[in-house]
Every structure is written in structure tokens, then in C-alpha cells.
C-alpha positions as CSV (number, residue, x, y, z in Angstrom):
1,M,-18.7,-127.3,197.7
2,S,-14.9,-127.6,198.0
3,D,-12.9,-125.1,200.0
4,V,-11.1,-123.9,196.8
5,A,-14.4,-123.3,195.1
6,L,-15.8,-121.5,198.1
7,L,-12.8,-119.2,198.4
8,A,-13.1,-118.4,194.7
9,H,-16.5,-116.8,194.9
10,P,-15.3,-113.1,195.2
11,A,-12.8,-113.5,192.4
12,R,-15.3,-115.4,190.3
13,L,-17.8,-112.6,190.9
14,R,-15.3,-110.0,189.9
15,A,-14.4,-112.0,186.8
16,A,-18.1,-112.4,185.9
17,N,-18.7,-108.7,186.3
18,A,-15.7,-107.9,184.1
19,A,-17.0,-110.4,181.5
20,R,-20.5,-108.8,181.5
21,T,-19.0,-105.4,181.0
22,L,-16.8,-106.7,178.2
23,I,-19.8,-108.3,176.5
24,C,-21.7,-105.0,176.5
25,L,-18.7,-103.2,174.9
26,I,-18.2,-106.0,172.3
27,L,-21.9,-106.0,171.4
28,L,-21.9,-102.3,170.9
29,G,-18.6,-102.3,169.0
30,V,-19.7,-105.0,166.6
31,V,-23.0,-103.2,165.7
32,V,-21.2,-99.9,165.3
33,A,-18.5,-101.5,163.0
34,V,-21.1,-103.2,160.9
35,L,-23.1,-100.0,160.4
36,A,-20.0,-97.9,159.6
37,V,-18.4,-100.5,157.2
38,V,-21.5,-101.9,155.4
39,F,-23.7,-98.8,155.1
40,G,-21.1,-96.1,154.7
41,R,-21.9,-92.5,155.6
42,S,-25.5,-93.1,156.4
43,G,-24.5,-96.1,158.6
44,E,-21.9,-94.0,160.4
45,R,-24.6,-91.3,161.1
46,I,-26.8,-94.0,162.6
47,A,-23.9,-95.4,164.6
48,V,-23.1,-91.9,166.1
49,Q,-26.7,-91.4,167.1
50,M,-26.8,-94.9,168.6
51,C,-23.7,-94.3,170.7
52,I,-25.0,-91.0,172.1
53,N,-28.3,-92.7,172.9
54,V,-26.4,-95.5,174.6
55,A,-24.7,-92.9,176.8
56,A,-28.1,-91.2,177.6
57,V,-30.0,-94.4,178.3
58,V,-27.2,-95.9,180.4
59,A,-27.2,-92.6,182.4
60,L,-30.9,-92.9,182.8
61,C,-30.6,-96.5,183.9
62,V,-28.2,-95.5,186.7
63,Y,-31.2,-94.1,188.4
64,C,-34.1,-96.1,187.1
65,G,-32.4,-99.5,187.1
66,N,-30.9,-99.2,190.6
67,T,-34.0,-97.6,192.3
68,G,-36.8,-99.2,190.2
69,I,-38.4,-95.8,189.6
70,V,-39.0,-94.7,186.0
71,S,-37.9,-91.1,185.4
72,F,-39.4,-88.9,182.7
73,G,-37.3,-85.9,183.8
74,H,-33.9,-86.7,182.5
75,G,-34.5,-84.8,179.3
76,A,-34.2,-81.7,181.6
77,F,-30.5,-82.6,182.3
78,M,-29.8,-83.2,178.7
79,A,-31.3,-79.8,177.8
80,I,-29.1,-78.1,180.4
81,G,-26.0,-79.9,179.2
82,A,-26.7,-79.1,175.5
83,Y,-27.5,-75.4,176.0
84,L,-24.7,-74.8,178.5
85,S,-22.1,-76.5,176.4
86,G,-23.4,-74.7,173.3
87,I,-23.0,-71.3,174.9
88,L,-19.5,-72.1,176.3
89,T,-18.2,-73.4,172.9
90,M,-20.0,-71.1,170.5
91,P,-17.7,-68.8,168.4
92,A,-17.9,-65.2,169.6
93,G,-19.0,-63.9,166.2
94,I,-21.9,-66.3,165.9
95,Q,-22.8,-65.8,169.6
96,R,-23.2,-62.0,169.1
97,T,-25.5,-62.7,166.2
98,A,-27.5,-65.6,167.6
99,L,-27.6,-64.4,171.2
100,P,-27.3,-60.6,171.2
101,E,-28.8,-60.2,174.7
102,L,-26.8,-63.0,176.4
103,P,-25.7,-61.9,179.9
104,G,-22.1,-60.8,179.9
105,F,-20.9,-63.3,182.4
106,M,-22.0,-66.1,180.0
107,A,-20.5,-64.7,176.8
108,G,-17.3,-65.0,174.9
109,Y,-15.7,-68.1,176.3
110,E,-15.1,-70.1,173.1
111,L,-14.0,-73.2,175.0
112,S,-13.3,-76.5,173.3
113,L,-15.7,-79.3,174.0
114,W,-13.2,-80.9,176.4
115,G,-13.0,-77.7,178.3
116,A,-16.8,-77.3,178.5
117,L,-17.6,-80.9,179.6
118,P,-16.3,-80.6,183.2
119,I,-18.4,-77.4,183.7
120,V,-21.4,-79.2,182.2
121,A,-20.9,-82.1,184.6
122,I,-20.6,-79.9,187.6
123,A,-23.8,-77.9,186.6
124,G,-25.6,-81.2,186.0
125,L,-24.6,-82.4,189.5
126,V,-25.7,-79.2,191.2
127,F,-29.1,-79.2,189.4
128,A,-29.5,-82.9,190.3
129,A,-28.7,-82.2,193.9
130,V,-31.2,-79.4,194.1
131,S,-34.0,-81.3,192.3
132,G,-33.1,-84.6,194.0
133,S,-33.5,-83.2,197.5
134,A,-37.2,-83.3,196.8
135,I,-37.6,-86.1,194.3
136,A,-35.5,-88.6,196.4
137,R,-38.1,-88.3,199.1
138,L,-40.7,-89.9,196.8
139,M,-41.2,-93.4,195.6
140,G,-43.0,-95.2,192.7
141,A,-45.5,-93.3,190.7
142,S,-45.1,-90.2,192.9
143,A,-41.4,-89.9,192.0
144,A,-42.2,-90.6,188.3
145,I,-44.8,-87.8,188.2
146,A,-42.5,-85.4,190.0
147,S,-39.7,-86.1,187.4
148,L,-42.2,-85.4,184.6
149,G,-43.0,-82.1,186.4
150,L,-39.3,-81.3,186.4
151,L,-39.2,-81.9,182.7
152,I,-42.2,-79.6,182.0
153,I,-40.8,-76.9,184.3
154,T,-37.4,-77.0,182.6
155,H,-39.0,-76.9,179.1
156,G,-41.1,-73.9,180.1
157,V,-38.0,-72.1,181.5
158,A,-36.0,-72.9,178.3
159,V,-38.8,-71.5,176.1
160,G,-39.1,-68.4,178.3
161,A,-35.4,-67.6,178.6
162,R,-35.1,-66.1,175.2
163,E,-31.9,-64.2,176.0
164,I,-30.1,-67.4,176.7
165,T,-31.8,-70.1,174.7
166,R,-33.5,-68.1,171.9
167,G,-36.8,-69.4,173.3
168,S,-38.7,-71.8,171.1
169,Q,-36.6,-70.8,168.0
170,T,-33.6,-72.9,166.8
171,F,-30.5,-72.5,168.9
172,F,-27.7,-72.6,166.2
173,G,-24.0,-72.1,166.0
174,V,-23.0,-75.1,168.2
175,P,-19.8,-76.7,166.8
176,R,-20.6,-80.1,165.4
177,V,-17.5,-81.9,166.7
178,V,-18.9,-85.2,167.8
179,D,-17.8,-87.9,165.4
180,L,-18.0,-91.7,165.6
181,S,-14.8,-92.2,167.6
182,L,-15.9,-89.6,170.2
183,A,-19.4,-90.9,170.4
184,F,-18.3,-94.5,170.8
185,G,-15.7,-93.5,173.4
186,A,-18.3,-91.7,175.4
187,A,-20.6,-94.7,175.3
188,V,-17.8,-97.0,176.5
189,V,-17.0,-94.6,179.4
190,F,-20.7,-94.4,180.4
191,I,-21.1,-98.2,180.3
192,L,-18.0,-98.6,182.6
193,L,-19.2,-95.9,185.0
194,A,-22.7,-97.5,185.2
195,R,-21.3,-101.0,185.8
196,L,-18.9,-99.8,188.4
197,Y,-21.7,-98.0,190.2
198,R,-24.0,-100.9,190.0
199,E,-21.5,-103.3,191.6
200,S,-20.3,-100.7,194.2
201,A,-21.5,-100.6,197.8
202,A,-23.7,-97.6,196.9
203,G,-25.2,-99.4,194.0
204,L,-25.9,-102.5,196.0
205,F,-27.6,-100.4,198.7
206,A,-29.8,-98.8,196.0
207,R,-30.8,-102.1,194.5
208,A,-31.5,-103.6,198.0
209,A,-33.7,-100.6,198.8
210,R,-35.4,-100.9,195.4
211,D,-36.4,-104.5,196.2
212,D,-37.5,-103.9,199.8
213,A,-37.1,-100.5,201.5
214,D,-38.1,-101.8,205.0
215,A,-35.6,-104.7,204.9
216,A,-32.9,-102.4,203.7
217,A,-33.6,-99.9,206.5
218,A,-33.4,-102.7,209.0
219,L,-29.8,-103.3,207.8
220,G,-28.9,-99.7,208.3
221,I,-29.4,-98.5,204.7
222,N,-31.2,-95.2,204.2
223,P,-33.5,-95.7,201.1
224,Q,-33.9,-92.0,200.6
225,R,-30.1,-91.5,200.5
226,T,-29.6,-94.3,198.0
227,R,-32.2,-92.7,195.7
228,F,-30.5,-89.3,196.1
229,V,-27.1,-90.6,195.2
230,S,-28.4,-92.5,192.2
231,W,-30.3,-89.4,191.0
232,C,-27.3,-87.1,191.3
233,L,-24.9,-89.5,189.4
234,S,-27.5,-90.2,186.8
235,G,-28.3,-86.5,186.3
236,M,-24.7,-85.5,186.0
237,M,-24.1,-88.2,183.4
238,C,-27.2,-87.2,181.5
239,A,-26.1,-83.6,181.4
240,V,-22.8,-84.7,179.7
241,A,-24.8,-86.9,177.3
242,G,-26.9,-83.9,176.5
243,A,-23.9,-81.8,175.7
244,L,-22.7,-84.5,173.3
245,Y,-26.1,-84.7,171.7
246,G,-26.1,-81.0,171.2
247,H,-22.7,-81.1,169.5
248,M,-23.9,-83.9,167.3
249,L,-27.0,-81.9,166.1
250,G,-25.3,-78.5,165.9
251,A,-28.7,-76.8,166.1
252,F,-31.7,-77.6,168.4
253,S,-34.6,-76.2,170.3
254,P,-36.3,-77.0,173.7
255,A,-38.5,-79.4,171.8
256,S,-35.5,-81.5,170.9
257,F,-35.3,-82.5,174.6
258,Y,-39.0,-82.8,175.4
259,L,-41.5,-85.7,175.4
260,S,-40.5,-87.4,172.1
261,L,-36.8,-87.8,173.2
262,V,-37.8,-88.8,176.7
263,F,-40.3,-91.3,175.5
264,A,-37.8,-92.8,173.1
265,H,-35.1,-93.2,175.8
266,V,-37.6,-94.7,178.3
267,A,-38.8,-97.1,175.6
268,M,-35.3,-98.2,174.8
269,M,-34.6,-98.8,178.5
270,I,-37.8,-100.8,179.0
271,V,-37.4,-102.9,175.8
272,G,-33.9,-104.0,176.8
273,G,-34.6,-104.3,180.5
274,M,-34.1,-101.4,182.9
275,A,-32.7,-103.5,185.7
276,S,-29.3,-103.9,184.0
277,V,-26.7,-102.0,182.1
278,G,-26.7,-104.7,179.4
279,G,-30.4,-104.3,179.0
280,A,-30.0,-100.5,178.4
281,V,-27.4,-101.2,175.7
282,T,-29.4,-104.0,174.1
283,G,-32.6,-101.8,174.1
284,V,-30.8,-98.9,172.4
285,I,-29.4,-101.1,169.7
286,G,-32.7,-103.0,169.1
287,V,-34.9,-99.9,169.0
288,T,-32.4,-97.9,166.8
289,L,-32.2,-100.7,164.3
290,L,-36.0,-101.1,164.4
291,Q,-36.8,-97.4,163.9
292,D,-34.3,-97.0,161.1
293,S,-35.6,-100.0,159.3
294,V,-39.2,-98.8,159.7
295,R,-38.3,-95.3,158.6
296,Q,-37.6,-96.7,155.2
297,F,-41.3,-97.4,154.8
298,E,-42.5,-94.2,156.4
299,G,-42.3,-92.2,153.2
300,G,-44.0,-94.9,151.1
301,V,-42.4,-97.8,149.2
302,D,-43.1,-100.4,146.6
303,L,-43.1,-103.8,148.1
304,L,-43.6,-106.8,145.8
305,G,-45.4,-104.7,143.3
306,I,-47.7,-103.2,146.0
307,A,-47.5,-99.5,146.6
308,I,-47.5,-98.8,150.3
309,P,-48.6,-95.1,150.9
310,E,-46.8,-92.7,153.1
311,V,-47.6,-93.3,156.8
312,F,-46.6,-90.4,159.1
313,G,-45.4,-91.4,162.5
314,L,-44.8,-95.0,161.6
315,T,-41.5,-95.0,163.7
316,T,-43.4,-93.9,166.8
317,V,-46.1,-96.6,166.2
318,S,-43.4,-99.3,165.8
319,L,-41.8,-98.1,169.1
320,G,-45.1,-98.4,170.9
321,L,-45.8,-101.8,169.5
322,A,-42.3,-102.9,170.5
323,I,-42.9,-101.9,174.1
324,L,-46.3,-103.6,174.2
325,L,-44.8,-106.9,172.8
326,V,-41.9,-106.9,175.3
327,I,-44.1,-106.1,178.3
328,W,-46.5,-108.9,177.2
329,L,-43.9,-111.6,176.3
330,R,-41.0,-110.6,178.5
331,P,-41.9,-108.1,181.2
332,T,-38.4,-107.8,182.5
333,G,-37.1,-106.8,179.0
334,L,-35.0,-108.6,176.4
335,V,-32.0,-109.1,178.8
336,G,-34.0,-109.5,182.0
337,S,-33.2,-108.6,185.6
338,F,-29.5,-109.8,185.4
339,E,-26.6,-108.6,183.3
340,L,-25.5,-110.1,179.9
341,G,-22.8,-112.7,180.2
342,P,-21.8,-115.5,182.5
343,G,-23.0,-115.8,186.0
344,A,-20.8,-116.0,189.1
345,G,-21.2,-119.7,189.4
346,T,-20.2,-120.6,185.8
347,R,-17.4,-123.2,185.6
348,L,-15.4,-120.9,183.4
349,F,-14.4,-119.1,186.6
350,D,-13.9,-122.0,188.9
351,R,-10.1,-122.0,188.4
352,I,-9.8,-118.4,189.5
353,T,-8.5,-118.1,193.0
354,T,-8.2,-115.4,195.5
355,Q,-6.4,-114.7,198.8
356,A,-9.7,-114.0,200.5
357,S,-11.1,-116.6,202.9
358,P,-14.2,-116.8,205.1
359,A,-13.8,-114.5,208.1
360,P,-13.3,-116.3,211.4
361,A,-16.2,-116.2,213.8
362,P,-16.5,-112.9,215.5
363,A,-15.3,-112.5,219.1
364,R,-17.9,-113.2,221.7
365,V,-20.0,-110.0,222.3
366,A,-19.7,-108.0,225.5
367,E,-22.5,-108.5,228.0
368,A,-25.5,-106.3,227.2
369,V,-29.2,-106.3,227.8
370,L,-32.1,-105.4,225.5
371,S,-34.9,-104.0,227.6
372,A,-38.3,-102.8,226.8
373,E,-39.8,-100.4,229.3
374,G,-43.6,-99.8,229.1
375,L,-43.9,-99.9,225.3
376,S,-47.4,-99.1,224.0
377,K,-48.7,-98.7,220.5
378,S,-52.2,-98.1,219.1
379,F,-53.5,-98.2,215.5
380,A,-56.6,-96.2,214.9
381,G,-57.6,-96.5,218.5
382,V,-56.9,-100.3,218.6
383,K,-54.3,-101.1,221.2
384,A,-51.8,-103.5,219.7
385,V,-49.2,-103.3,222.5
386,T,-49.9,-102.0,226.0
387,D,-47.3,-101.3,228.7
388,M,-45.0,-104.0,227.6
389,S,-41.8,-104.5,229.6
390,F,-39.2,-107.4,229.5
391,E,-35.5,-108.0,229.1
392,A,-33.4,-110.1,226.6
393,P,-29.7,-110.3,227.6
394,T,-26.8,-111.5,225.5
395,G,-25.8,-115.2,225.9
396,R,-29.5,-116.3,226.2
397,V,-32.3,-117.2,223.9
398,T,-35.4,-115.4,225.0
399,G,-38.6,-116.9,223.6
400,L,-41.5,-114.5,222.8
401,I,-44.7,-116.4,222.4
402,G,-48.4,-115.8,222.3
403,P,-51.5,-116.6,220.2
404,N,-52.1,-115.0,216.8
405,G,-52.7,-111.2,217.1
406,A,-51.0,-111.0,220.5
407,G,-48.8,-108.2,219.3
408,K,-45.4,-110.0,219.0
409,S,-44.4,-108.7,215.6
410,T,-45.6,-105.2,216.5
411,L,-43.4,-105.4,219.5
412,V,-40.4,-106.3,217.4
413,N,-41.3,-103.4,215.0
414,L,-41.3,-101.0,217.9
415,I,-37.9,-102.2,219.1
416,T,-36.4,-101.7,215.6
417,R,-38.2,-98.4,215.1
418,Q,-40.2,-99.5,212.1
419,Y,-43.1,-98.2,214.2
420,H,-42.8,-95.3,216.6
421,A,-44.0,-96.1,220.1
422,D,-46.8,-94.1,221.6
423,A,-45.2,-94.5,225.0
424,G,-42.3,-96.3,226.6
425,K,-38.6,-96.8,225.8
426,T,-36.3,-99.4,224.5
427,R,-32.7,-99.7,225.6
428,L,-29.7,-101.7,224.7
429,S,-27.7,-101.5,227.9
430,Q,-27.0,-97.7,228.2
431,T,-28.1,-96.8,224.7
432,D,-31.6,-95.4,224.4
433,L,-32.9,-96.9,221.1
434,S,-36.0,-94.8,221.2
435,T,-34.0,-91.8,220.1
436,L,-32.4,-93.5,217.1
437,S,-33.7,-93.6,213.5
438,R,-34.6,-97.0,212.2
439,E,-31.4,-97.1,210.1
440,S,-29.3,-96.5,213.2
441,I,-30.8,-99.5,215.1
442,A,-28.6,-102.0,213.1
443,K,-25.5,-99.9,213.8
444,A,-26.4,-100.0,217.5
445,G,-26.1,-103.8,217.4
446,I,-29.6,-105.1,216.7
447,S,-30.4,-107.2,213.6
448,R,-33.6,-108.9,212.7
449,S,-35.5,-111.2,210.3
450,F,-39.2,-110.6,209.3
451,Q,-42.4,-112.6,209.9
452,N,-42.9,-112.6,206.1
453,L,-39.8,-113.2,204.0
454,R,-38.2,-109.9,203.1
455,L,-35.3,-111.0,200.8
456,F,-33.9,-108.7,198.1
457,Q,-35.3,-110.7,195.2
458,G,-33.3,-108.9,192.5
459,L,-30.0,-109.8,194.2
460,T,-28.2,-113.1,194.3
461,V,-27.8,-115.1,197.5
462,Y,-24.2,-113.8,197.9
463,E,-25.3,-110.2,197.3
464,N,-28.1,-110.5,199.9
465,V,-25.5,-111.3,202.5
466,L,-22.8,-109.1,201.2
467,V,-25.0,-106.0,201.3
468,A,-25.7,-106.7,205.0
469,A,-22.0,-106.9,205.8
470,L,-21.3,-103.7,203.8
471,A,-24.1,-101.9,205.6
472,A,-22.5,-102.9,208.9
473,G,-19.5,-100.9,208.0
474,H,-17.1,-103.5,206.8
475,K,-14.7,-102.7,203.9
476,R,-15.4,-104.6,200.7
477,H,-12.7,-107.3,201.1
478,H,-13.7,-108.1,204.7
479,A,-17.4,-107.9,203.9
480,A,-16.9,-110.5,201.2
481,A,-15.2,-112.8,203.8
482,V,-18.0,-112.2,206.3
483,A,-20.6,-113.0,203.6
484,L,-18.8,-116.3,202.8
485,R,-18.6,-117.2,206.5
486,E,-22.4,-116.9,206.9
487,L,-23.1,-118.6,203.6
488,Q,-21.0,-121.5,204.8
489,A,-22.6,-121.6,208.2
490,F,-26.0,-122.1,206.6
491,D,-25.0,-124.4,203.8
492,L,-25.8,-121.7,201.1
493,A,-22.3,-121.4,199.6
494,E,-23.2,-123.6,196.6
495,L,-26.1,-121.3,195.9
496,A,-24.1,-118.1,196.1
497,A,-24.7,-117.1,192.5
498,T,-28.4,-118.1,192.5
499,P,-31.0,-115.3,192.4
500,A,-32.7,-115.1,195.8
501,H,-36.2,-115.5,194.2
502,S,-35.1,-118.9,192.8
503,L,-34.3,-120.5,196.1
504,P,-36.6,-123.2,197.7
505,Y,-38.5,-122.0,200.7
506,G,-36.3,-123.5,203.4
507,A,-33.2,-122.0,201.9
508,R,-34.8,-118.6,201.8
509,K,-35.5,-118.8,205.5
510,R,-31.9,-119.7,206.2
511,L,-30.7,-116.9,203.9
512,E,-32.7,-114.3,205.8
513,V,-31.1,-115.4,209.1
514,A,-27.6,-115.5,207.5
515,R,-28.1,-112.0,206.2
516,A,-29.0,-110.8,209.7
517,L,-26.0,-112.5,211.2
518,A,-23.7,-110.9,208.6
519,Q,-24.1,-107.6,210.6
520,E,-22.5,-109.3,213.6
521,P,-25.2,-108.1,216.0
522,V,-25.3,-108.1,219.7
523,I,-29.0,-109.0,219.8
524,L,-30.7,-111.0,217.0
525,L,-34.4,-110.7,216.6
526,L,-36.0,-113.7,214.8
527,D,-39.6,-113.3,213.9
528,E,-40.9,-116.8,213.1
529,P,-37.7,-118.1,211.4
530,A,-39.1,-121.7,211.3
531,A,-42.5,-120.8,209.9
532,G,-43.4,-123.1,207.0
533,M,-40.4,-125.4,207.5
534,N,-40.8,-129.1,207.7
535,P,-39.6,-130.8,211.0
536,A,-36.2,-131.8,209.6
537,E,-35.5,-128.2,208.5
538,T,-36.8,-126.9,211.8
539,D,-34.4,-129.2,213.8
540,D,-31.5,-128.2,211.5
541,L,-32.2,-124.5,212.1
542,A,-32.4,-125.0,215.8
543,D,-29.0,-126.8,215.8
544,R,-27.4,-123.9,213.8
545,L,-28.8,-121.2,216.1
546,T,-27.7,-123.1,219.2
547,R,-24.2,-123.3,217.9
548,I,-24.1,-119.7,216.8
549,R,-25.4,-118.5,220.2
550,H,-22.8,-120.6,222.0
551,E,-19.9,-119.5,219.8
552,R,-20.7,-115.8,219.6
553,G,-22.5,-115.2,222.9
554,I,-25.2,-113.1,221.2
555,G,-28.6,-112.7,222.6
556,I,-31.6,-114.0,220.6
557,L,-35.2,-112.9,220.9
558,L,-37.1,-115.7,219.2
559,I,-40.7,-115.5,218.1
560,D,-42.4,-118.6,216.7
561,H,-45.7,-120.5,216.9
562,D,-43.8,-123.8,217.0
563,L,-43.6,-124.2,220.8
564,R,-41.4,-127.2,220.5
565,F,-38.9,-125.2,218.6
566,V,-39.1,-122.3,221.0
567,N,-38.8,-124.5,224.1
568,R,-35.8,-126.3,222.7
569,L,-33.9,-123.1,222.2
570,S,-35.0,-120.7,224.9
571,S,-34.2,-120.7,228.6
572,W,-36.5,-117.8,229.3
573,T,-40.0,-117.3,227.8
574,V,-42.0,-114.1,227.6
575,V,-45.7,-114.6,226.9
576,M,-48.0,-111.9,225.3
577,N,-51.8,-111.9,224.8
578,R,-53.8,-109.0,223.4
579,G,-50.8,-106.8,223.5
580,T,-49.9,-107.2,227.1
581,L,-47.5,-109.3,229.1
582,I,-49.2,-112.2,230.9
583,A,-46.3,-114.3,232.0
584,Q,-42.6,-114.7,231.9
585,G,-40.2,-117.3,233.3
586,T,-38.6,-120.6,232.5
587,P,-40.4,-122.6,229.8
588,E,-41.5,-125.1,232.5
589,D,-43.0,-122.4,234.6
590,V,-44.7,-120.7,231.7
591,R,-46.3,-123.9,230.4
592,A,-47.9,-124.4,233.8
593,D,-49.2,-120.9,234.2
594,P,-53.1,-120.8,234.1
595,A,-53.1,-117.4,232.2
596,V,-50.9,-118.9,229.5
597,I,-53.1,-122.0,229.2
598,E,-56.2,-119.8,229.0
599,A,-54.7,-117.6,226.3
600,Y,-53.9,-120.7,224.1
601,I,-56.9,-123.0,224.7
602,G,-59.6,-120.9,226.2
603,R,-61.1,-120.2,229.7
604,G,-63.5,-123.2,229.8
605,R,-60.7,-125.7,229.5
606,T,-58.1,-124.0,231.8
607,A,-59.0,-125.9,235.0
608,A,-58.9,-129.3,233.2
609,A,-55.6,-128.4,231.6
610,V,-54.0,-127.4,234.9
611,T,-55.2,-130.6,236.5
612,H,-53.8,-132.7,233.7
613,S,-50.5,-130.8,234.0
614,Q,-50.4,-131.6,237.7
615,E,-51.2,-135.2,237.1
616,E,-48.3,-135.4,234.6
617,T,-45.9,-133.9,237.1
618,T,-47.0,-136.3,239.8
619,L,-46.6,-139.3,237.6
620,K,-43.1,-138.2,236.5
621,Q,-42.2,-138.1,240.2
622,G,-43.4,-141.7,240.6
623,V,-46.4,-140.8,242.9
624,R,-50.0,-141.6,242.1
625,P,-52.4,-138.6,242.1
């Protein structure tokens, strides 16, 4: 890739993101215009409802799409928004009739919709913060069930609070002030907010934690915090969407925000593809047009002379079938995992330039020593690591070797606090790492790769490295420059816009190392970085690591089963077997150690191996044994 093309990546990404947002808006605008112009008043009614649903589903997608967790509880936020806005805007005369027992502090405001919406947004945010403090601790099915519980509780409270909501009866008197221009404007604002959040640092952190929470935590990202932020923003937006929905209906009840509405919104999101804002918009448009088309047949119709009887619930059946077909034929939804529109590598954006350039190599790190002091860890009584002590200073590659099951990866997990040690401490010079959270280890200066590839599959190559630079505390502009530098260092610049899951294996391994280096660590922990690579790729990686260690002065703790690779890079080797330290020293000394030979080839062949080693040494010295 030319330097100009390489430097264009951040601007091309921004242009691509702007184009994707514009395509969403144009798609929605075209459909709304066709409905309003071609079908008149009925089409305008459908268009208004579609735009409100776009706002609600996009708000839902802010949480579900960025965290990967399906929520069934966002109907609760819509109910709160609708009832609160209805009370604040209801004319006083109607309010005295409809809500005669309304508490005095809630009565008689008669605000405009624009005056009520900020209050609704704040109320939604507060409710989201309170509920999210519990739900954000959960993941997967547990979080989904908890959100459903939130919906059920809110529905029950709404039915029981008769003085405020009229219970299960219709809540009427809400000004019907939502027209097509307001609904479309709200949908546009929600799309812009969702896209801005998705591409922000917080959105990138949420999507990284969605794809791999452990890998995100190793970069210093708190997965629970990312879920909490997404939940709060999503809840606030849903409360506003609920207020607009209430002012569109004019009269509603708790059932209006219960399972049927929630099911419809989740279905729209799944059909379009919940991983993207464009998917949410596409899903709403597709499902709305499908349901309104099917609704024509629900009351019975004559088709080609055949009388089709009335079929109650046909719209719900069609929605269920649409979900099943999409899940079967296209599990990621109609749009898929990535946004509508051109990608960052499209030639359309090749001419766009930027002042950003790859960051220079960081200054050589200060002298520091990573030391393990008596680390021990057991799993269900099985000792994985026992009284393990060693040092890995900066400026040196320290090899950590041992047979399978020796406890090497467990040791790295103890250092990075993915596991909590039963005994012992880890220090980086004067910093006691044992007292830090696993998210704080990266900020202390330690970055790592994993034994099994732990890339963020839903992000591009560029985003994988960018998220690491952002997590290290760099501002967006400098983080982009750091990401470009590491992509260039590992020959990944041409693949910057490629989804990580589409890379060949060797490029994936390089990407994981590049991501770790984007944090500019003091100590780099590499857990089998060359595993699965062919000899040419292994030699290439060794050359790159040697150059980086020489230029930056960082310390590298290297685990690999390829002893040729380890011996080429390391000047000091630590050997483990069955969780304990059995030898350490220069590679030459370690290779001749009987305990190491026994660990690798067995006790019965140890003496022969030692004799053979001595013979080789004597022959190299030119003396016959």
C-alpha cells in the first residue's frame, strides 16, 4: 500500500461512516415519501408509525447491537416515557377528570411536548441507571431474562398504580401532536445518535467486550461498565421514543407497551440485523411493510375468485415466519454484521487525505522488571502452578517453556489477573500487580496475546488495533496514528478494512500481536504467538519481534512449543514442568540440564541424551570423546 493510501485510512473510515449514516437516512426518507405520496392519509399514518418504530428499535439496538444481549425490557422505558409525558402535557381540565386522584406534585403542568421531553429523558436515564446497576452485571441469557423481569415488574406497577396510570383502563387525554415531520425528525436524530455512539470509543469498547470479554479486559476495558453505559443511553432514548409513541396514539394502556410491542421491536431488530444501525432501520421498514400488506388479508379477501376467510392474528404469524426464515437463511439478519454502505477500503474514498500520519515509534521504555514471587494456583485440588518465581526484565526476551500441561498459560493468566493466585505476588518493579484488577494490569504496562486466538471478530482489522490504543488512554487522533503504525509494522495496512474473522490464520496471529503492541507496553506477554504458523511465517514474526524489542526496549515473556523459535529470540529461558520451576538460565545451559531433558523426553532416555549432548560439545571443540 502506498503511503498516501495508508495515511488516508482514518479519513476514509470517517467518510465511510458518514456514507453509511446517509444511506440509512436516504432509505428511510424514500420509503416515507413513497408511503405519504402514493397512499395518501393511510400511507402517512403508516409512515408516522414506522418512524416512531425506527426510533424505538434503533434505541433498542444501542444496547443489543453493541453488547450482543437481546433485551426484552425496553418496553418498560417506553411505558415510563409515555405515561410521564402524558401527565406533564395533559390539559388540566381533562387531567382532573381522567386522573382525579393524581398526586399534587404531578398535576397541572400542561407543558408542551418539547418541554416534557427533557424531563422524560432524565427520568429514563435515572431509571436506566438504577436498573442497569444490576442488569449490567449479567451476560447472555441471564441478562435477557432479567430484562424480561424488569418489563413484567414495570407492567405490574403500571397496572397497580391506578391514581397515576388509571390501572389497566385506557389512559386518555394525551395530546396527539406527533405528525409525520416530527416522527421523521425523531427517527433521523436517533439514527445519528446511535451511529455516533457505535463509532465512539465507548461504542468500540462495548463491541469489543461483546465479541470477547476476556480479551477486552486484558486491554483495560471493563466489560460491565460498557454494558452499563450502553444500557443507560439505550434506556434514555427508549423513554423518549415511548413519549413520542404515546403522543402518536393519544390513548393507551399498560398493555400497549407489553409483550406484543416488545416482541415486534425485537423481531424487527433481528430481521434487519441487530449488530448494526442500518440493520435496525432495514428491519423496521421490512417488517412494517410486511405486516401492513398481510393485514389486508387478515379480515378476509377475494383472491382470484377464491374467498379467503378471516384469519385472526395473521400479522403475528407472518412476523414469526419472517424471523424463522431470516434466522435460517441469513442468521446475521438482512444487513448482516456490518453497516449499510461502502466499506473503509472502497476506492471511492482513496482520494480523501488527512493530516494524520502513523505515530513514530514510542521512546524506549524505562528499565523495569516483571517478577513473580511464589505464585501458586489450584483448580479443584489439582495444583496447576506451585511456588513459581522468576524475573523478566525490560530489554530482554525471556523464554518460558515446558511440556504440555506444565502450567505456562496458567502462569500468564495469574500475572494478568485473569486468575487470582492462591498464594504469592507479582510485581512490575515497585508496583504490586496482585492488588490490581485485571483491567488495571494493562494500564500498569503489561499487554498480552492469548494461547487461543482472541480477536474481536465483529470488528475490522483497523478497529481491533484502534480499540487497544484507545483503551491505553490515547485521544482519538493519536490512537488512529498508533493503530496505523502497528498495522504498518506487521504488514496489515492493506487489510485495515477487512473483518477480523476473514483474515488468513497467519495474519490473525500478527494482528493479535499488533493489537497488544498498540498499548505501548513495558512488558509484552506472548502466549504461543507462532503456533500454527509455517516456518516462513515463524521466521518473519521472529524478525519483527527482534526489531521491536531492539527499537523500544520492552521486555518480552515468550511462550511457545517451537524451541527453535524461542531459542532464536530469548537470551534467558525459564522452564516449567507440572506447575513448578525446574530450571532457568541461558538457552545453552537449559538445553543441557538433565531435569529439562527428562521433562521433555522421559527419565529412561535422560542419561543417553546427556551423553549425546556431551559428545556434541566435545566434537564442536575439535576433541574426540
